[in-house]
C-alpha positions as CSV (number, residue, x, y, z in Angstrom):
1,M,18.9,-27.6,-6.8
2,S,18.2,-23.9,-7.8
3,E,16.7,-21.6,-5.4
4,P,12.9,-21.2,-5.9
5,Q,11.7,-17.8,-7.4
6,L,9.3,-15.6,-5.7
7,V,6.7,-13.6,-7.6
8,P,6.0,-10.5,-5.7
9,V,2.3,-9.5,-5.7
10,V,2.1,-6.0,-4.7
11,L,-1.6,-4.9,-3.9
12,S,-1.7,-1.2,-4.7
13,G,-5.4,-0.3,-5.3
14,G,-6.3,1.4,-2.1
15,S,-7.3,5.1,-1.8
16,G,-5.8,5.9,1.7
17,T,-8.5,8.4,2.7
18,R,-7.2,8.8,6.4
19,L,-3.9,10.4,4.9
20,W,-5.9,13.2,3.2
21,P,-5.0,15.9,2.0
22,V,-1.7,14.4,0.7
23,S,-3.4,11.1,-0.4
24,R,-6.2,11.6,-2.9
25,E,-8.4,9.1,-4.5
26,K,-6.7,9.4,-7.9
27,H,-3.3,9.9,-6.3
28,P,-3.3,7.8,-3.2
29,K,-0.8,7.3,-0.3
30,Q,1.1,4.4,-1.9
31,L,2.2,6.6,-4.7
32,Q,3.2,9.4,-2.4
33,P,6.9,10.1,-1.1
34,L,5.7,10.1,2.5
35,L,9.0,8.8,4.0
36,G,11.7,10.0,1.5
37,G,12.3,10.7,-2.0
38,E,10.6,7.5,-3.3
39,S,6.9,6.5,-2.9
40,L,5.7,3.8,-0.6
41,L,5.1,1.6,-3.7
42,Q,8.7,2.0,-4.8
43,N,10.0,1.5,-1.3
44,T,8.0,-1.8,-1.1
45,L,9.7,-3.1,-4.3
46,R,13.0,-1.8,-3.1
47,R,12.9,-3.9,0.1
48,L,12.7,-7.1,-1.9
49,E,15.9,-6.6,-3.8
50,G,18.2,-9.4,-3.1
51,L,15.6,-12.0,-2.9
52,P,15.3,-14.6,-5.7
53,L,12.6,-12.7,-7.6
54,G,10.3,-13.5,-10.7
55,T,8.6,-10.8,-12.5
56,P,6.6,-8.8,-9.9
57,I,2.9,-8.3,-10.5
58,I,1.4,-4.9,-9.4
59,V,-2.3,-4.9,-9.0
60,S,-3.6,-1.4,-9.2
61,N,-6.8,0.7,-9.9
62,Q,-6.9,1.7,-13.5
63,E,-7.2,5.4,-12.4
64,Y,-3.6,5.2,-11.2
65,R,-2.1,3.5,-14.2
66,F,0.0,6.0,-15.8
67,I,1.7,7.4,-12.6
68,T,2.2,3.8,-11.3
69,A,3.9,2.8,-14.6
70,E,6.0,5.8,-14.4
71,Q,7.1,4.9,-10.9
72,L,8.0,1.4,-11.9
73,R,10.1,2.7,-14.9
74,Q,12.0,4.9,-12.5
75,L,12.9,1.8,-10.3
76,G,14.7,0.4,-13.4
77,L,13.0,-3.1,-13.2
78,A,14.0,-5.5,-16.0
79,D,10.4,-6.5,-16.2
80,W,7.0,-6.1,-14.4
81,T,3.3,-6.8,-14.9
82,L,0.8,-4.0,-14.1
83,L,-2.8,-5.6,-13.6
84,L,-5.5,-3.1,-13.7
85,E,-8.7,-3.4,-11.7
86,P,-11.6,-1.7,-13.5
87,V,-13.1,-1.2,-10.0
88,G,-12.0,-1.7,-6.6
89,R,-13.1,-5.1,-5.0
90,N,-10.7,-5.3,-2.0
91,T,-7.6,-7.6,-1.7
92,A,-9.2,-11.1,-2.1
93,P,-10.1,-10.6,-5.7
94,A,-6.9,-8.7,-6.3
95,L,-4.7,-11.5,-5.1
96,T,-7.0,-14.2,-7.0
97,A,-6.6,-12.3,-10.3
98,A,-2.8,-12.1,-9.6
99,A,-2.6,-15.8,-8.8
100,L,-4.6,-16.8,-11.8
101,Y,-2.4,-14.6,-14.2
102,A,0.8,-16.0,-12.5
103,A,-0.4,-19.5,-13.1
104,R,-1.9,-19.0,-16.6
105,H,0.7,-21.1,-18.4
106,G,0.7,-24.0,-16.0
107,A,3.3,-22.5,-13.6
108,D,2.8,-22.6,-9.9
109,P,5.2,-19.9,-8.4
110,V,5.3,-18.9,-4.8
111,L,3.6,-15.6,-4.4
112,L,4.7,-12.9,-1.8
113,A,1.5,-10.8,-1.5
114,T,2.3,-7.5,0.2
115,P,0.3,-4.3,0.4
116,A,2.1,-1.3,-1.4
117,D,1.6,1.3,1.4
118,H,3.5,-0.3,4.4
119,H,6.8,0.9,5.9
120,V,9.6,-1.3,7.0
121,R,12.6,0.3,8.7
122,N,14.8,-2.8,8.7
123,A,14.7,-4.2,5.1
124,E,17.4,-6.7,5.6
125,A,15.7,-8.3,8.5
126,F,12.4,-8.5,6.4
127,R,14.3,-10.2,3.7
128,D,15.8,-12.7,6.2
129,A,12.2,-13.4,7.3
130,V,11.1,-14.1,3.8
131,R,14.0,-16.5,3.3
132,R,13.1,-18.4,6.5
133,G,9.5,-18.9,5.4
134,L,10.1,-19.7,1.7
135,P,10.9,-23.4,2.2
136,E,7.5,-23.7,4.1
137,A,5.6,-22.0,1.2
138,E,7.5,-24.3,-1.3
139,R,6.1,-27.3,0.6
140,G,2.6,-25.9,0.3
141,A,2.0,-24.1,3.5
142,V,0.4,-20.7,3.8
143,V,3.0,-18.5,5.5
144,T,2.0,-15.2,7.3
145,F,4.1,-12.5,8.9
146,G,3.2,-11.4,12.3
147,I,4.6,-8.2,13.7
148,V,6.0,-8.5,17.3
149,P,4.1,-5.9,19.2
150,D,5.5,-3.2,21.2
151,R,2.2,-1.9,22.7
152,P,-1.3,-3.0,23.2
153,E,-2.6,-1.7,20.0
154,T,-6.3,-1.8,19.5
155,G,-6.2,-0.6,15.8
156,Y,-4.8,-3.9,14.3
157,G,-6.0,-7.4,13.9
158,Y,-3.9,-10.1,15.6
159,I,-2.5,-13.6,14.9
160,E,-2.2,-16.2,17.5
161,A,1.0,-18.1,17.0
162,R,2.3,-21.2,18.9
163,A,5.9,-22.3,19.0
164,D,6.8,-25.4,16.9
165,T,9.9,-27.0,18.6
166,D,11.0,-28.4,15.3
167,R,11.1,-25.1,13.7
168,S,12.2,-22.3,16.2
169,A,12.0,-19.5,13.6
170,V,8.6,-20.5,12.4
171,R,5.4,-20.9,14.4
172,V,2.2,-22.6,14.0
173,L,-0.8,-20.4,13.1
174,A,-3.5,-21.1,15.7
175,A,-6.1,-18.5,14.9
176,F,-6.7,-14.9,13.7
177,A,-8.2,-12.4,16.1
178,E,-10.3,-9.2,15.3
179,K,-9.2,-5.8,16.5
180,P,-9.5,-6.1,20.3
181,D,-10.5,-3.7,23.1
182,L,-7.7,-2.3,25.3
183,A,-8.0,-5.0,28.0
184,T,-7.7,-7.8,25.4
185,A,-4.8,-6.1,23.8
186,Q,-3.0,-5.9,27.0
187,A,-3.7,-9.5,27.7
188,Y,-2.3,-10.4,24.2
189,L,0.9,-8.4,24.9
190,A,1.4,-10.1,28.2
191,G,0.8,-13.5,27.0
192,G,3.3,-13.4,24.3
193,H,1.5,-15.6,21.8
194,H,-0.1,-12.9,19.7
195,L,1.3,-10.8,16.9
196,W,0.0,-8.0,14.8
197,N,-1.4,-9.2,11.5
198,S,0.7,-7.4,8.8
199,G,-1.4,-8.5,5.8
200,I,1.7,-9.9,4.2
201,F,1.4,-13.6,2.9
202,M,3.5,-16.1,1.2
203,L,2.1,-19.3,-0.6
204,R,2.0,-21.0,-3.8
205,A,-0.5,-19.9,-6.4
206,S,-2.2,-23.2,-6.5
207,V,-2.7,-23.0,-2.7
208,W,-4.4,-19.8,-2.7
209,L,-6.7,-20.7,-5.6
210,K,-7.5,-23.9,-3.7
211,A,-8.4,-21.9,-0.7
212,I,-10.3,-19.2,-2.3
213,G,-12.2,-21.8,-4.4
214,H,-13.2,-23.5,-1.2
215,F,-14.1,-20.5,0.9
216,A,-15.4,-18.0,-1.8
217,P,-16.0,-19.9,-5.0
218,E,-17.9,-17.0,-6.5
219,I,-14.8,-14.8,-6.1
220,L,-12.7,-17.4,-8.0
221,S,-15.3,-17.8,-10.7
222,A,-15.5,-14.0,-11.4
223,C,-11.7,-13.5,-11.4
224,R,-11.1,-16.5,-13.7
225,K,-13.4,-14.9,-16.2
226,A,-11.7,-11.6,-15.7
227,V,-8.4,-13.1,-16.3
228,N,-9.4,-15.2,-19.2
229,G,-10.9,-12.0,-20.8
230,A,-8.0,-9.7,-20.0
231,H,-6.2,-8.0,-22.8
232,H,-2.8,-6.3,-23.1
233,D,-2.8,-2.4,-23.5
234,G,0.7,-1.2,-23.9
235,D,2.3,-1.3,-20.4
236,F,-0.9,-2.6,-18.8
237,V,-3.0,-5.8,-18.4
238,R,-6.5,-4.9,-18.3
239,L,-8.9,-7.4,-16.5
240,D,-12.2,-7.9,-18.1
241,A,-14.3,-5.1,-16.6
242,A,-17.8,-6.8,-16.5
243,A,-16.4,-10.1,-15.1
244,F,-14.3,-8.4,-12.5
245,A,-17.0,-6.1,-11.5
246,A,-19.2,-9.1,-10.7
247,S,-16.8,-10.4,-8.1
248,P,-18.0,-9.9,-4.5
249,A,-15.6,-7.5,-2.5
250,D,-13.8,-9.1,0.3
251,S,-10.4,-9.0,1.9
252,I,-7.9,-11.7,2.1
253,D,-8.4,-12.1,5.8
254,Y,-12.2,-12.3,5.8
255,A,-12.4,-14.4,2.6
256,V,-9.8,-17.0,3.6
257,M,-7.2,-16.5,6.3
258,E,-9.5,-16.3,9.3
259,N,-11.2,-19.6,8.2
260,L,-8.2,-21.4,7.2
261,P,-6.8,-22.8,10.6
262,A,-10.1,-24.6,11.4
263,A,-10.5,-26.0,7.8
264,V,-8.4,-29.3,8.3
265,E,-10.2,-30.8,5.4
266,L,-8.2,-28.7,3.0
267,G,-4.9,-30.2,4.2
268,I,-3.2,-26.7,4.1
269,S,-0.9,-25.9,6.9
270,S,-0.5,-22.4,8.3
271,R,2.7,-20.9,9.6
272,V,3.7,-17.5,11.0
273,I,7.1,-15.9,10.7
274,P,7.5,-13.3,13.6
275,L,8.8,-9.8,12.2
276,D,10.5,-7.3,14.3
277,V,11.5,-4.9,11.6
278,G,10.2,-1.6,12.5
279,W,6.9,-2.1,10.6
280,S,4.0,0.3,10.2
281,D,0.9,0.2,8.0
282,V,1.1,4.0,7.9
283,G,-2.7,4.0,8.1
284,A,-3.2,7.5,9.4
285,W,-1.1,10.6,10.3
286,D,-0.5,9.4,13.8
287,A,1.1,6.3,12.4
288,L,3.3,8.3,10.1
289,W,4.5,10.5,13.2
290,Q,5.4,7.2,15.0
291,V,8.0,6.1,12.2
292,I,9.3,9.3,10.7
293,D,12.4,10.9,12.3
294,R,11.8,13.4,15.1
295,D,13.6,16.2,16.8
296,A,14.5,16.7,20.6
297,D,10.9,18.1,21.1
298,D,9.3,15.0,19.4
299,N,8.3,16.9,16.4
300,A,8.4,15.4,13.0
301,V,8.4,18.0,10.2
302,K,8.6,18.0,6.4
303,G,9.0,21.0,4.2
304,D,9.3,24.7,5.3
305,V,8.3,24.5,8.8
306,W,9.1,26.8,11.8
307,L,8.2,25.8,15.3
308,E,8.1,27.8,18.6
309,D,7.5,26.1,21.9
310,S,5.8,23.2,20.3
311,H,6.0,19.4,21.0
312,G,5.0,16.1,19.8
313,N,3.6,17.4,16.5
314,L,3.6,16.3,12.9
315,V,3.8,19.1,10.5
316,I,4.0,19.0,6.8
317,A,4.4,21.8,4.4
318,E,4.2,21.0,0.7
319,H,3.6,24.4,-0.7
320,G,4.3,27.2,1.4
321,L,5.8,28.2,4.9
322,V,4.0,26.7,8.0
323,A,4.7,28.2,11.5
324,C,3.4,26.7,14.6
325,I,3.4,28.3,18.1
326,G,2.5,26.5,21.4
327,C,1.2,23.5,19.5
328,E,1.1,20.2,21.4
329,D,0.4,16.7,19.8
330,M,-1.1,18.2,16.6
331,V,-1.1,17.3,13.0
332,V,-0.8,20.0,10.5
333,V,-0.6,19.1,6.9
334,E,-0.5,21.9,4.1
335,T,-0.9,21.2,0.4
336,A,-1.3,23.6,-2.5
337,D,-5.2,23.5,-2.2
338,A,-6.0,22.1,1.3
339,V,-4.9,22.3,4.9
340,L,-5.6,19.8,7.7
341,I,-5.4,20.7,11.4
342,A,-6.4,18.0,13.9
343,P,-5.2,16.6,17.3
344,K,-2.9,13.6,16.7
345,S,-5.3,11.4,18.7
346,R,-8.1,12.1,16.2
347,T,-6.5,11.5,12.9
348,Q,-8.5,8.2,12.3
349,E,-11.5,10.7,11.8
350,V,-9.9,12.2,8.9
351,K,-12.1,9.8,6.6
352,R,-15.3,11.4,7.9
353,I,-14.2,14.8,6.6
354,V,-13.3,13.1,3.3
355,G,-16.8,11.5,3.2
356,R,-18.4,15.0,3.7
357,L,-16.2,16.6,1.0
358,K,-17.0,13.8,-1.5
359,A,-20.8,14.1,-0.8
360,A,-20.4,17.8,-1.5
361,G,-18.8,17.0,-4.9
362,R,-15.5,18.8,-3.8
363,S,-12.6,18.1,-6.3
364,E,-10.1,18.0,-3.5
365,V,-11.0,14.5,-2.6
366,D,-10.0,13.2,-6.0
367,L,-7.1,15.2,-7.3
368,H,-4.3,17.5,-6.2
369,R,-3.8,20.8,-7.8
370,K,-0.8,19.1,-9.4
371,V,-2.1,16.3,-11.7
372,H,0.0,13.5,-13.2
373,R,-0.5,12.5,-16.9
374,P,1.3,9.9,-19.0
375,W,3.1,12.7,-20.8
376,G,4.1,14.7,-17.6
377,W,2.0,16.7,-15.3
378,Y,0.1,20.0,-14.9
379,D,-0.5,22.3,-11.9
380,G,-3.7,24.5,-11.9
381,I,-2.1,27.8,-10.8
382,D,-5.1,30.1,-10.8
383,S,-8.7,30.3,-11.9
384,G,-11.6,32.6,-11.9
385,E,-14.7,33.4,-14.1
386,R,-13.9,32.4,-17.5
387,F,-10.2,31.8,-17.1
388,H,-7.8,29.2,-15.8
389,V,-4.1,29.2,-15.7
390,K,-1.9,26.0,-15.6
391,R,1.8,25.3,-15.6
392,I,2.4,22.2,-17.8
393,V,5.5,20.1,-17.9
394,V,6.0,17.6,-20.8
395,R,8.7,14.9,-20.5
396,P,11.5,14.6,-23.2
397,G,9.9,12.8,-26.3
398,A,6.4,12.9,-24.9
399,T,3.3,13.9,-26.8
400,L,-0.2,15.0,-25.7
401,S,-3.2,14.0,-27.6
402,L,-4.4,15.5,-31.0
403,Q,-7.5,17.3,-29.5
404,M,-10.1,20.0,-29.8
405,H,-12.2,22.0,-27.3
406,H,-15.8,23.1,-27.8
407,H,-15.9,25.9,-25.2
408,R,-12.4,27.3,-24.6
409,A,-9.4,28.8,-26.5
410,E,-5.8,28.5,-25.1
411,H,-2.8,30.7,-25.1
412,W,0.7,28.8,-24.6
413,V,3.8,30.6,-23.5
414,V,7.0,28.5,-23.6
415,V,9.1,29.0,-20.3
416,R,11.7,26.3,-20.9
417,G,12.6,23.9,-23.7
418,T,11.2,23.5,-27.2
419,A,7.7,23.0,-28.1
420,K,6.5,21.4,-31.4
421,V,2.9,22.7,-31.8
422,T,0.3,21.3,-34.2
423,R,-2.5,24.0,-34.9
424,G,-5.0,23.0,-37.4
425,D,-2.9,22.5,-40.6
426,E,0.2,24.3,-39.2
427,I,3.2,22.9,-37.4
428,I,5.1,25.3,-35.4
429,L,8.3,25.2,-33.3
430,L,8.5,27.5,-30.3
431,G,11.6,28.3,-28.0
432,E,11.7,29.9,-24.7
433,N,9.7,33.2,-24.4
434,E,7.7,32.5,-27.6
435,S,3.9,31.8,-27.6
436,T,1.0,30.8,-29.7
437,Y,-2.8,30.9,-29.7
438,I,-5.2,28.0,-30.1
439,P,-8.7,29.2,-31.1
440,L,-11.7,27.5,-29.8
441,G,-12.7,24.6,-32.0
442,V,-9.3,24.1,-33.6
443,K,-7.5,20.8,-33.6
444,H,-4.2,21.0,-31.8
445,R,-1.4,19.1,-30.3
446,L,1.7,19.7,-28.0
447,E,5.0,17.8,-28.2
448,N,8.3,17.9,-26.6
449,P,11.0,17.0,-29.3
450,G,13.8,18.1,-27.0
451,Q,16.2,16.4,-24.5
452,I,15.0,18.5,-21.5
453,P,11.4,18.8,-19.9
454,L,9.3,21.3,-21.8
455,E,7.6,23.7,-19.5
456,I,4.7,26.0,-20.6
457,I,2.2,28.4,-19.1
458,E,-1.3,27.8,-20.5
459,V,-4.1,30.3,-20.2
460,Q,-7.5,29.0,-20.9
461,S,-10.4,31.3,-21.6
462,G,-14.0,30.5,-22.4
463,S,-17.5,29.8,-21.3
464,Y,-16.7,26.4,-19.8
465,L,-13.2,25.2,-18.5
466,G,-13.9,21.7,-17.4
467,E,-11.4,18.8,-18.0
468,D,-14.1,16.9,-19.7
469,D,-14.4,19.5,-22.6
470,I,-11.9,17.6,-24.7
471,V,-12.4,15.6,-27.9
472,R,-9.4,13.3,-28.8
473,F,-8.6,12.4,-32.3
474,E,-5.4,10.5,-31.7
475,D,-3.7,9.6,-28.6
476,N,-0.4,7.5,-27.9
477,Y,-1.8,6.3,-24.6
478,G,-5.1,4.9,-25.7
479,R,-7.3,7.5,-23.9
480,K,-10.7,8.3,-25.3
481,Q,-11.4,11.2,-22.9
């Protein structure tokens, strides 16, 4: 008998506001290399290598589609499905849409549902736990993964698990518990029956659809319409926007899991696999400090950082030099356009700053100065009244849209590579140190026909320099604006 295949369902739609200013709404934490050279999303898929996997389904917000697709290509996966949510509706509708899509041709695979933004230090131990739970999921059980606690944590929900003498590696799920106060968390730790809820689940597609149909039929109905109305768009599968938007927003835990142990009429058994794998949800800067490598003074640093008489800090320098003197238990995060400084004990409050910035209409909530596009990226180097300067990098073979601007002209200077420029009826080839001028109102396009990245400096000038001053006539990536 062949080993059953697992279909990973990677939930990658969150915005991660507590990790601002590195995490932004349009470039969130799961797409950031917080713990090495690859992003948390890439790390999530890497740790599944070696399992009997089917085609992974990544559920993502449509705002992240191009950078997510690029990161999947970088992994060299043979195949993948990128399922796009038109709006965020939390994890229950996301998993429901993925289960319906996985079962659309009558299949009933085992799904391994996992957030895209968690860290696991011991990937092999994680894979072993998945293998232990797979036979249970094959038989129709819901398998959850509970983290063995090492402290009385009040920031996580808990799972109460009871030993099953017939299955020493698998426990019976007795109940879910909300985030406790400190005294309750201490009692949980002392009792030995409670584990942290990791938010990772394994179950057949049909089992999830049966459960969500029982507890939240309105979610199932909306998602079924969204999947039935979905259409392929290049690398993407776009859910029907109106149908998905009509779904109530709810989490996997609240919609189903917390209700499941008591719902004996469903006939769905619930099992728990304990995980002791160096897990973190990387939910805030203090959580990142706990899992990142630290020096003899308990400082965790990334980038160009100099410390003097400082202890227990997390210091990240993305753009320039950061120096700290006499700092204790602080978080300092520097990016090209924003700096965060906070006591490590108050990093959960970052979302309050983000809320205020969003209410004020600040762009630093949404995007970094460096903005990723399907053809490459640009970095807004400088700006002032009636001018804006960008560094633009175009991948080999990539092409920007044929476009026009109503309010600005552009000057392009090639720094590296070869540029093929369409300017009105002209087609121009430019090499390094050569330049061209795009007058206001003239159709134009930039292409990289070469084998190395094309790098140019763009100087915009005009009465209005917003990114929405663009009229696209042709676009390889299906964008309208």
